[in-house]
NUKOL-548747 format. One line per 10 residues: number of its first residue (from 0); for each residue x, y, z of C-alpha. Coordinates in steps of 0.001 Angstrom, whole numbers. Example, Ala and Ser with C-alpha at 12.3 -4.5 7.8 and 13.67 -1.06 7.14 Angstrom:
<recs>
0 = 12300,-4500,7800; 13670,-1060,7140
</recs>
This chain:
<recs>
0 = 3435,-20450,20136; 624,-20878,17891; -3052,-19835,18968; -6420,-20218,17668; -8474,-17064,16918; -12283,-16563,15656; -10440,-15991,11987; -7642,-18427,11889; -4502,-19449,13772; -1458,-16965,14653
10 = 1975,-17465,15291; 3580,-15324,17914; 6864,-14999,19851; 8092,-15554,23269; 10114,-12604,24436; 11882,-11822,27731; 11195,-8477,29086; 14306,-6337,30374; 12994,-6410,33970; 13652,-8806,36750
20 = 10424,-8632,38039; 8487,-9391,35078; 8847,-12853,33294; 8685,-13397,29648; 5635,-12911,27691; 4125,-14311,24374; 3569,-11577,21852; 1209,-11506,19024; 1930,-8440,16710; -59,-7080,13855
30 = -3452,-9135,14566; -6248,-7847,12542; -9527,-6903,14433; -11210,-5488,11479; -11312,-5309,7507; -8996,-2715,6255; -11071,656,6155; -10106,1449,2601; -12125,1826,-510; -15916,1371,5
40 = -15178,778,3689; -13371,4025,4169; -15173,6199,6906; -17481,3328,7831; -18123,1443,10854; -15385,-1320,11010; -16246,-4741,9591; -14922,-8102,10932; -11695,-9334,9388; -11687,-11927,6764
50 = -10654,-15552,7797; -7502,-17034,6781; -6217,-20648,6230; -3017,-22021,7529; -998,-20121,10336; -835,-16236,9982; 2779,-14720,10979; 1992,-12365,14073; 5658,-11474,14519; 5961,-7913,13110
60 = 4301,-4716,13958; 1711,-3985,11415; 1488,-334,9958; 155,2451,12052; -2725,4757,11259; -1437,7993,9235; -181,10651,11694; 1034,14034,11010; 4864,14186,12160; 6293,17234,10670
70 = 5701,19425,13739; 7912,17480,16182; 9872,20782,16876; 6566,22221,18356; 6326,19007,20566; 9761,19728,21922; 8650,23337,22902; 5171,22345,24114; 5708,19369,26236; 7725,18555,29440
80 = 11401,17172,28757; 10472,13843,30552; 7825,13388,27896; 9858,14373,24774; 13041,12556,25839; 11968,9529,24039; 10258,11042,21403; 12952,10119,18760; 12645,6453,19807; 8925,6473,19455
90 = 9152,8157,15833; 10884,5015,14597; 7583,2987,15361; 5388,5265,13255; 7372,5578,10225; 5326,2790,8261; 1825,4415,8231; -1106,3183,6010; -4790,3752,6156; -4928,-152,6505
100 = -3939,-39,10305; -6587,-1692,12280; -4399,-4238,14178; -3667,-5126,17784; -379,-5876,19372; -1209,-8662,22135; 918,-9558,25070; 130,-12503,27145; 2149,-13588,30313; 3530,-16932,30273
110 = 3204,-19752,32920; 6603,-18914,34225; 6158,-15267,33944
</recs>
């Protein structure tokens, strides 16, 4: 599906959910909500993103903001097992880190969902 935003068009994906109760959703991944906070914009209030022409692909996650991941063993010691059981899975989603990280992942119910 392609939708219009204030800054340009984005293309997402229709994705089924692994649940009998919930129907499919349209997902739009890595949608910018501000200009990259780099260079002169670092440590400043966010500014609107630049507009784009054509259709922007919004089918992949954008980079996440930098996070310190070296102390994972401490997390296993300090947090309950039910919380840390999925920590390794979570870590796969935070490997791609960048200061240019002001993006949203948007999930929209579908008509048949």
